[in-house]
C-alpha positions as CSV (number, residue, x, y, z in Angstrom):
1,X,0.1,0.0,0.1
2,X,2.9,2.3,0.8
3,X,4.4,1.6,-2.5
4,X,1.2,2.5,-4.4
5,X,0.9,5.7,-2.5
6,X,4.3,6.6,-3.4
7,X,3.9,6.0,-7.0
8,X,0.8,8.2,-7.2
9,X,2.7,11.2,-5.5
10,X,3.9,13.9,-7.8
11,X,7.5,14.4,-8.1
12,X,9.3,16.1,-5.2
13,X,10.5,19.7,-5.7
14,X,14.1,19.1,-5.0
15,X,14.2,16.0,-7.4
16,X,12.5,17.8,-10.2
17,X,15.1,21.0,-9.8
18,X,17.9,18.3,-9.7
19,X,16.3,16.7,-12.9
20,X,15.5,19.9,-14.8
21,X,18.8,21.4,-14.1
22,X,20.6,18.3,-15.5
23,X,18.2,18.3,-18.5
24,X,18.6,22.0,-19.2
25,X,22.3,21.7,-18.7
26,X,22.3,24.9,-16.1
27,X,25.2,25.7,-13.8
28,X,24.1,26.0,-9.9
29,X,23.8,29.8,-9.9
30,X,21.8,29.7,-13.1
31,X,19.2,27.4,-11.8
32,X,19.1,29.2,-8.2
33,X,18.4,32.6,-10.4
34,X,15.4,30.6,-12.4
35,X,14.0,29.4,-8.9
36,X,14.4,32.7,-7.2
37,X,12.8,34.5,-10.3
38,X,9.9,32.3,-10.1
39,X,10.4,31.0,-13.4
40,X,11.0,27.5,-13.3
41,X,7.2,26.1,-14.1
42,X,7.1,28.6,-17.0
43,X,10.3,27.4,-18.4
44,X,9.4,24.0,-18.0
45,X,6.0,24.6,-19.7
46,X,7.7,26.6,-22.7
47,X,10.2,23.4,-23.1
48,X,7.3,21.0,-23.2
49,X,5.5,23.4,-25.7
50,X,8.4,22.4,-28.1
51,X,11.7,24.3,-27.5
52,X,14.7,23.6,-25.5
53,X,15.1,24.6,-21.8
54,X,18.1,26.7,-22.7
55,X,16.2,28.9,-25.1
56,X,13.2,29.0,-22.9
57,X,15.3,30.1,-19.9
58,X,17.0,32.7,-22.2
59,X,13.6,34.4,-22.9
60,X,12.0,34.1,-19.3
61,X,15.2,35.3,-17.6
62,X,16.2,38.0,-20.2
63,X,13.7,39.8,-22.2
64,X,10.5,38.7,-20.4
65,X,12.1,39.3,-17.1
66,X,13.1,42.7,-18.1
67,X,9.4,43.3,-19.4
68,X,8.0,42.0,-16.1
69,X,10.4,44.5,-14.2
70,X,9.5,47.5,-16.3
71,X,5.5,46.8,-16.0
72,X,6.2,45.9,-12.3
73,X,4.5,42.5,-12.7
74,X,5.3,39.0,-11.8
75,X,6.6,36.8,-14.9
76,X,3.3,34.9,-14.5
77,X,1.0,38.2,-15.1
78,X,2.9,38.9,-18.2
79,X,0.3,38.7,-21.2
80,X,2.2,36.0,-22.9
81,X,2.0,32.1,-22.7
82,X,4.8,29.3,-22.5
83,X,3.3,28.3,-25.8
84,X,3.9,31.5,-27.5
85,X,7.3,31.9,-26.2
86,X,8.0,28.3,-27.6
87,X,6.4,29.5,-31.0
88,X,8.7,32.6,-31.0
89,X,11.9,30.4,-30.6
90,X,10.6,28.2,-33.2
91,X,10.3,31.2,-35.6
92,X,14.0,31.9,-34.6
93,X,15.2,28.4,-35.1
94,X,13.7,28.1,-38.5
95,X,15.7,31.3,-39.7
96,X,12.3,33.2,-40.2
97,X,13.4,35.7,-37.6
98,X,16.7,36.8,-36.3
99,X,16.9,37.7,-32.3
100,X,16.7,41.4,-33.2
101,X,13.3,40.8,-34.9
102,X,12.1,38.4,-32.4
103,X,12.4,40.9,-29.5
104,X,10.2,43.2,-31.9
105,X,7.5,40.3,-32.3
106,X,7.7,39.7,-28.3
107,X,6.9,43.5,-28.2
108,X,4.0,43.0,-30.4
109,X,2.8,40.0,-28.4
110,X,3.1,41.7,-25.2
111,X,1.2,44.7,-26.5
112,X,-1.8,42.3,-27.3
113,X,-1.3,42.1,-30.9
114,X,-1.6,38.3,-31.2
115,X,0.5,35.3,-31.2
116,X,4.1,35.6,-32.5
117,X,3.0,34.5,-36.1
118,X,0.2,37.1,-36.3
119,X,2.6,39.6,-35.1
120,X,5.2,38.7,-37.8
121,X,2.5,38.9,-40.4
122,X,0.9,42.0,-39.5
123,X,4.2,43.8,-39.1
124,X,6.0,42.3,-41.6
125,X,9.2,41.2,-39.7
126,X,10.1,38.2,-41.4
127,X,14.1,37.9,-42.4
128,X,14.5,38.8,-46.2
129,X,15.8,35.6,-47.6
130,X,15.3,36.2,-51.2
131,X,19.0,36.1,-52.5
132,X,18.1,38.3,-55.4
133,X,17.0,41.2,-53.2
134,X,19.9,40.4,-50.8
135,X,22.5,40.5,-53.9
136,X,20.8,43.5,-55.1
137,X,21.3,45.3,-51.8
138,X,24.9,44.0,-51.3
139,X,25.9,45.1,-54.9
140,X,24.3,48.7,-54.5
141,X,26.0,49.1,-50.9
142,X,29.3,48.1,-52.5
143,X,28.7,50.6,-55.4
144,X,28.2,53.3,-53.0
145,X,31.5,52.2,-50.9
146,X,34.2,51.3,-53.4
147,X,36.9,52.3,-51.0
148,X,35.5,49.7,-48.4
149,X,35.4,47.4,-51.3
150,X,39.1,47.9,-52.0
151,X,39.9,47.7,-48.1
152,X,38.3,44.3,-48.2
153,X,40.1,43.0,-51.1
154,X,43.4,44.4,-49.5
155,X,42.8,42.0,-46.6
156,X,41.0,44.3,-44.3
157,X,38.1,42.0,-43.9
158,X,37.0,43.8,-40.8
159,X,35.8,46.4,-43.4
160,X,33.1,44.5,-44.6
161,X,31.1,45.4,-41.5
162,X,30.4,48.7,-43.0
163,X,28.9,47.1,-46.2
164,X,26.9,44.7,-44.0
165,X,25.7,47.5,-42.0
166,X,24.6,49.4,-45.1
167,X,22.6,46.5,-46.2
168,X,21.0,45.9,-43.0
169,X,20.0,49.4,-42.8
170,X,18.4,49.0,-46.5
171,X,16.5,46.0,-45.6
172,X,15.2,47.8,-42.2
173,X,17.2,45.0,-40.4
174,X,15.4,42.2,-41.6
175,X,18.4,40.7,-43.6
176,X,20.3,37.8,-42.2
177,X,23.7,39.5,-41.4
178,X,25.8,36.2,-41.5
179,X,24.3,35.6,-45.1
180,X,24.9,39.2,-46.2
181,X,28.5,39.1,-45.1
182,X,28.9,35.9,-47.1
183,X,27.6,37.7,-50.1
184,X,29.9,40.4,-49.7
185,X,33.0,38.3,-49.7
186,X,31.7,36.4,-52.6
187,X,30.9,39.5,-54.5
188,X,34.5,41.1,-53.7
189,X,36.3,38.0,-54.3
190,X,37.6,37.2,-51.0
């Protein structure tokens, strides 16, 4: 009878923390911060909704914690669900959003504009992945900055940042900076 009762009991809090700490690969101080912030259940629910514990922790302990502090509410009282946080991270993982764009989407969700997918559609925040559009923007930036292109050809690879910045500005921050950098290097011949 004792074993039957023991089997029906929920997981003990200390055992749960140890298990999640190991699953999420957190250091002792990271787990302590999660517990102290009251985010353990939210992070676990987000991970169960379809993302990693590390990614869930990043959102709840970073951007969402900051938003809660600004609004002077607890994390649980923010107008966002663990499922929406997982959906947001999945948009980043799929390459449809950069971290910067994801933060803008998060602002929209917190403002009551709908779930992450709806905010992406309404605000037009998806990453520009059309190679033709990116190449056109790279070519335009290189044409406007021939001196920078020469520096890159001369071995000053860090100068490519100026071209990447110009392309990011032209695409309103919606280009994948890593891909833009690759295209710049291809176009310059490095």
